[in-house]
Residue frames relative to the residue before (quaternion, step in Angstrom):
aa qw qx qy qz dx dy dz
M 1.0000 0.0000 0.0000 0.0000 0.00 0.00 0.00
K 0.0998 -0.7686 0.6308 0.0366 3.48 -1.24 0.64
D 0.4599 -0.6808 0.5152 0.2442 3.40 -1.06 0.95
F 0.3389 -0.6942 0.6139 0.1622 3.51 -1.16 0.96
I 0.2022 -0.8110 0.5385 0.1068 3.60 -0.37 1.22
L 0.5092 -0.6570 0.4672 0.3014 3.50 -0.91 0.91
P 0.3001 -0.7870 0.4960 0.2111 3.78 -0.37 0.95
D 0.6523 -0.4151 0.4246 0.4710 3.47 -1.41 0.11
I 0.0615 -0.8064 0.5863 0.0463 3.60 -0.98 0.89
G 0.7965 -0.0796 0.0032 0.5993 3.50 1.19 0.51
E 0.5545 -0.6013 0.4365 0.3747 3.57 -1.02 0.68
G 0.8464 0.1874 -0.1966 0.4582 3.38 -1.09 1.15
I 0.5618 0.5926 -0.3932 0.4226 3.56 1.36 -0.09
V 0.1177 -0.8116 0.5712 0.0335 3.66 -0.60 1.20
E 0.8147 0.0830 -0.0527 0.5714 3.65 1.13 -0.37
C 0.1590 -0.7828 0.5993 0.0523 3.51 -1.36 0.42
E 0.3956 -0.6787 0.5391 0.3037 3.55 -1.15 0.24
L 0.3405 -0.7484 0.5118 0.2491 3.54 -0.76 0.87
L 0.2847 -0.8094 0.4979 0.1259 3.63 -0.31 1.15
E 0.7837 -0.1808 0.1949 0.5614 3.52 0.79 -1.15
W 0.3248 -0.7035 0.5915 0.2228 3.49 -1.07 0.92
L 0.3136 -0.7722 0.5369 0.1305 3.47 -1.00 1.01
V 0.6961 0.3213 -0.1852 0.6148 3.50 1.52 -0.03
S 0.2127 -0.7542 0.5937 0.1829 3.56 -1.22 0.22
E 0.6808 -0.4691 0.3590 0.4331 3.50 -1.36 0.33
G 0.7680 0.2978 -0.2661 0.5006 3.65 -0.95 0.95
D 0.5294 0.6281 -0.4405 0.3622 3.71 1.16 -0.19
I 0.3282 -0.6826 0.6048 0.2461 3.53 -1.11 0.59
I 0.1387 -0.8042 0.5780 0.0044 3.62 -0.87 1.14
V 0.2577 -0.7257 0.6028 0.2085 3.49 -1.21 0.30
E 0.6880 -0.4687 0.3778 0.4054 3.51 -1.41 0.46
D 0.8165 0.2464 -0.1796 0.4902 3.64 -0.93 0.82
Q 0.4792 0.6510 -0.4485 0.3813 3.60 1.15 -0.12
P 0.4289 -0.6676 0.5178 0.3198 3.64 -0.91 0.74
V 0.2153 -0.8002 0.5573 0.0521 3.59 -0.84 1.05
A 0.8334 -0.0142 0.0290 0.5517 3.54 0.94 -0.68
E 0.2385 -0.7321 0.6035 0.2074 3.67 -1.06 0.40
V 0.0478 -0.8057 0.5896 -0.0308 3.41 -0.84 1.19
M 0.2715 -0.7616 0.5732 0.1329 3.59 -1.28 0.53
T 0.0688 -0.7273 0.6780 0.0813 3.65 -0.91 0.79
D 0.7105 -0.4548 0.3480 0.4091 3.35 -1.51 -0.05
K 0.7222 0.4170 -0.2539 0.4899 3.53 1.28 -0.11
A 0.8251 -0.0136 0.0250 0.5642 3.67 0.99 -0.54
T 0.3401 -0.6405 0.6305 0.2768 3.49 -1.42 0.11
V 0.0676 0.8224 -0.5606 0.0687 3.67 -0.64 0.99
Q 0.4329 -0.6649 0.5555 0.2490 3.56 -1.31 0.51
I 0.2652 -0.7452 0.5879 0.1695 3.67 -0.85 0.88
P 0.2428 -0.7881 0.5476 0.1415 3.60 -0.74 1.12
A 0.5252 -0.5977 0.4695 0.3829 3.68 -1.12 0.52
M 0.3778 -0.7079 0.5425 0.2487 3.51 -1.13 0.68
Y 0.7913 0.1641 -0.0915 0.5819 3.64 1.19 -0.38
S 0.4185 -0.6290 0.5473 0.3602 3.56 -1.27 0.24
G 0.2508 0.7278 -0.5998 0.2183 3.51 -1.32 0.71
T 0.5764 -0.5551 0.4985 0.3332 3.37 -1.54 -0.60
V 0.3876 -0.6900 0.5541 0.2584 3.61 -0.83 0.94
R 0.1546 -0.8060 0.5637 0.0937 3.54 -0.84 0.97
K 0.8185 0.0285 0.0809 0.5680 3.57 0.88 -1.00
L 0.1703 -0.7377 0.6453 0.1022 3.66 -0.84 0.96
Y 0.2733 -0.8050 0.5075 0.1407 3.58 -0.69 1.10
Y 0.7655 0.2815 -0.2240 0.5335 3.56 1.06 -0.03
Q 0.3626 -0.6870 0.5903 0.2193 3.47 -1.39 0.30
A 0.6093 -0.5013 0.4084 0.4590 3.72 -1.08 0.41
G 0.7789 0.3172 -0.3071 0.4454 3.51 -1.14 1.03
E 0.6084 0.5777 -0.3519 0.4151 3.54 1.27 -0.26
I 0.4436 -0.6890 0.5065 0.2684 3.57 -1.09 0.42
A 0.1907 -0.7880 0.5838 0.0428 3.48 -0.81 1.16
Q 0.3323 -0.7268 0.5617 0.2140 3.65 -1.00 0.79
V 0.4674 -0.6135 0.5673 0.2889 3.55 -1.13 0.76
H 0.8309 0.1675 -0.2278 0.4791 3.46 -1.15 1.07
K 0.6010 0.4744 -0.3820 0.5176 3.57 1.18 0.53
P 0.6816 -0.5139 0.3304 0.4027 3.63 -1.16 0.56
L 0.2179 -0.7632 0.5969 0.1173 3.61 -0.99 0.79
F 0.7562 -0.1957 0.0947 0.6172 3.54 1.08 -0.82
A 0.4189 -0.6650 0.5567 0.2691 3.59 -1.32 0.19
M 0.0482 0.7877 -0.6138 0.0209 3.57 -1.15 0.72
D 0.4356 -0.6079 0.5885 0.3072 3.46 -1.41 0.27
I 0.2779 -0.7762 0.5355 0.1829 3.59 -0.59 0.95
E 0.5669 -0.6131 0.4446 0.3240 3.54 -1.00 0.99
G 0.8560 0.2305 -0.1619 0.4334 3.50 -0.96 0.79
Q 0.6685 0.4331 -0.3100 0.5190 3.51 1.29 0.04
E 0.6139 -0.5355 0.4401 0.3778 3.61 -1.18 0.75
N 0.3021 -0.7487 0.5672 0.1626 3.58 -0.89 0.98
S 0.1596 0.7574 -0.6104 0.1680 3.52 -0.28 1.36
P 0.6070 -0.5757 0.3792 0.3954 3.60 -0.97 0.67
S 0.3489 -0.7217 0.5639 0.1988 3.61 -1.02 0.82
T 0.4674 -0.6661 0.4761 0.3334 3.57 -0.87 0.71
D 0.5985 0.5621 -0.3672 0.4371 3.58 1.13 -0.64
V 0.6953 0.4480 -0.2941 0.4789 3.57 1.00 -0.87
Q 0.6369 0.5081 -0.3555 0.4580 3.62 1.02 -0.54
E 0.6769 0.4705 -0.3371 0.4547 3.55 0.93 -0.79
H 0.5805 0.5707 -0.3508 0.4629 3.56 1.23 -0.53
A 0.7054 0.4740 -0.2855 0.4429 3.59 0.95 -0.91
N 0.6698 0.4832 -0.3089 0.4717 3.50 1.23 -0.48
T 0.6588 0.4790 -0.3152 0.4869 3.58 1.29 0.11
E 0.4334 -0.6923 0.4909 0.3030 3.49 -0.73 0.91
H 0.4101 -0.7189 0.5042 0.2467 3.58 -0.76 1.09
S 0.1119 0.7774 -0.6144 0.0751 3.63 -0.81 1.10
G 0.7820 -0.1809 0.1084 0.5864 3.51 1.18 0.39
A 0.7398 -0.4646 0.2742 0.4021 3.59 -1.36 0.06
D 0.5798 0.6182 -0.3798 0.3708 3.50 1.24 -0.49
D 0.5549 0.6059 -0.4052 0.4009 3.58 1.19 -0.29
H 0.6524 0.5471 -0.3377 0.4012 3.71 1.02 -0.47
V 0.1738 -0.7881 0.5864 0.0699 3.49 -0.79 1.01
S 0.2715 0.7430 -0.5547 0.2581 3.54 -0.74 1.16
T 0.2221 -0.7399 0.5961 0.2189 3.54 -1.38 -0.07
L 0.7160 -0.4420 0.3167 0.4379 3.49 -1.33 0.28
G 0.8339 0.0880 -0.0967 0.5362 3.56 -0.76 0.99
A 0.2830 0.7667 -0.5468 0.1820 3.60 0.97 0.68
N 0.2875 0.7021 -0.5887 0.2789 3.58 0.49 1.08
Q 0.1714 -0.8372 0.5105 0.0957 3.46 0.45 1.40
S 0.1982 -0.8286 0.5235 0.0089 3.52 -1.07 1.12
T 0.3256 -0.6786 0.6016 0.2675 3.44 -1.28 0.17
N 0.1164 0.8464 -0.5023 0.1334 3.56 1.04 0.85
T 0.0452 -0.8145 0.5780 0.0216 3.60 -0.62 0.97
T 0.5461 0.6498 -0.4294 0.3084 3.62 1.14 -0.27
S 0.7025 0.4450 -0.3150 0.4574 3.68 1.04 -0.50
G 0.6170 -0.5936 0.3335 0.3947 3.70 1.22 0.42
V 0.5238 0.5699 -0.4476 0.4477 3.56 1.20 0.27
K 0.5377 -0.6245 0.4665 0.3212 3.48 -1.12 0.90
A 0.6221 -0.6134 0.3972 0.2809 3.43 -1.14 0.93
N 0.7569 0.3801 -0.2075 0.4895 3.47 0.98 -0.79
D 0.3521 0.7392 -0.4992 0.2837 3.68 1.27 0.39
S 0.3514 -0.7823 0.4883 0.1614 3.54 -0.40 1.31
N 0.6473 0.5068 -0.3159 0.4737 3.60 1.20 -0.20
L 0.5229 0.6319 -0.4263 0.3814 3.60 1.19 -0.12
E 0.0058 -0.7637 0.6442 -0.0416 3.48 -0.96 1.20
T 0.3435 -0.7307 0.5542 0.2022 3.53 -0.94 0.95
F 0.3039 -0.7554 0.5566 0.1651 3.55 -0.78 1.07
I 0.1526 -0.7812 0.5963 0.1048 3.61 -0.59 1.06
L 0.5302 -0.6431 0.4765 0.2798 3.44 -0.98 1.04
P 0.3201 -0.7806 0.4921 0.2145 3.59 -0.52 1.04
D 0.6348 -0.4772 0.4291 0.4303 3.51 -1.36 0.37
I 0.1497 -0.8248 0.5446 0.0288 3.64 -0.56 1.28
G 0.8053 -0.1685 0.0445 0.5666 3.56 1.27 0.08
E 0.6306 -0.5567 0.3697 0.3947 3.52 -1.16 0.61
G 0.8370 0.1812 -0.1721 0.4868 3.61 -0.78 1.03
I 0.5938 0.5697 -0.3956 0.4079 3.52 1.13 -0.08
V 0.1027 -0.8359 0.5391 0.0032 3.55 -0.59 1.10
E 0.7823 0.1296 -0.1043 0.6002 3.60 1.30 -0.07
C 0.0785 -0.7630 0.6374 0.0739 3.52 -1.33 0.32
E 0.4137 -0.6268 0.5821 0.3117 3.54 -1.42 0.20
L 0.4373 -0.6718 0.5610 0.2068 3.46 -1.12 0.98
V 0.1792 -0.8179 0.5352 0.1113 3.64 -0.34 1.12
K 0.7919 -0.1199 0.1852 0.5694 3.59 0.64 -1.11
W 0.3685 -0.6702 0.6079 0.2132 3.53 -1.15 0.91
L 0.2286 -0.7799 0.5676 0.1314 3.69 -0.90 0.84
V 0.7312 0.2575 -0.1953 0.6007 3.56 1.48 0.05
G 0.3712 -0.7334 0.5280 0.2134 3.44 -1.20 0.47
E 0.6035 -0.5094 0.4039 0.4617 3.69 -1.11 0.23
G 0.7844 0.3048 -0.2558 0.4758 3.42 -1.14 0.94
E 0.5785 0.5852 -0.3968 0.4068 3.57 1.11 -0.20
E 0.4353 -0.6659 0.5379 0.2789 3.55 -1.13 0.75
V 0.0406 -0.7695 0.6340 0.0648 3.57 -0.98 0.79
I 0.3255 -0.7307 0.5747 0.1726 3.45 -1.37 0.40
E 0.6744 -0.4865 0.3371 0.4415 3.66 -1.16 0.53
D 0.8368 0.1895 -0.1778 0.4819 3.62 -1.17 0.84
Q 0.4680 0.6262 -0.4976 0.3759 3.66 1.18 0.15
P 0.4413 -0.6647 0.5247 0.2969 3.57 -1.06 0.73
V 0.1598 -0.8342 0.5253 0.0515 3.52 -0.86 1.06
V 0.7989 0.0820 0.0031 0.5958 3.47 1.20 -0.62
E 0.2490 -0.7198 0.6238 0.1755 3.56 -1.17 0.62
V 0.0363 -0.8114 0.5831 -0.0184 3.64 -0.81 1.00
M 0.2293 -0.7866 0.5585 0.1296 3.52 -1.19 0.34
T 0.1589 -0.7881 0.5837 0.1137 3.66 -0.74 0.81
């Protein structure tokens, strides 16, 4: 299982209210399918699935406040071996009292990426997901990397320059 991390939903937005789940535990979903409707102080938006697979655990109920960059739900990703996720197990062992119980990092879609020369079993490897950079923008051109492979980065450090 893998935790689905609530992505950036607008500049400066750090939390949102879960209005409605558009899926249930056990549902099979496809990439880009809306899974939840959330409301911020600026807008109401639908959150799309980043992967196809099966929903295993919904971490919030309607009316609860969800934190951006924290787990929203857990799923088995189609085509990947289904093994228990430590994030999901840790979450299950913690009594749910709100979004602060979730432990994760930006883009915590842990990967077995071997294309960058990092070992596939490197437990520190995190895949950085390009955040939503504007309404209706679905792609961008990479202009310049601001960091190199193997460099240590800190939260909120610019890592890449892109152009839309």
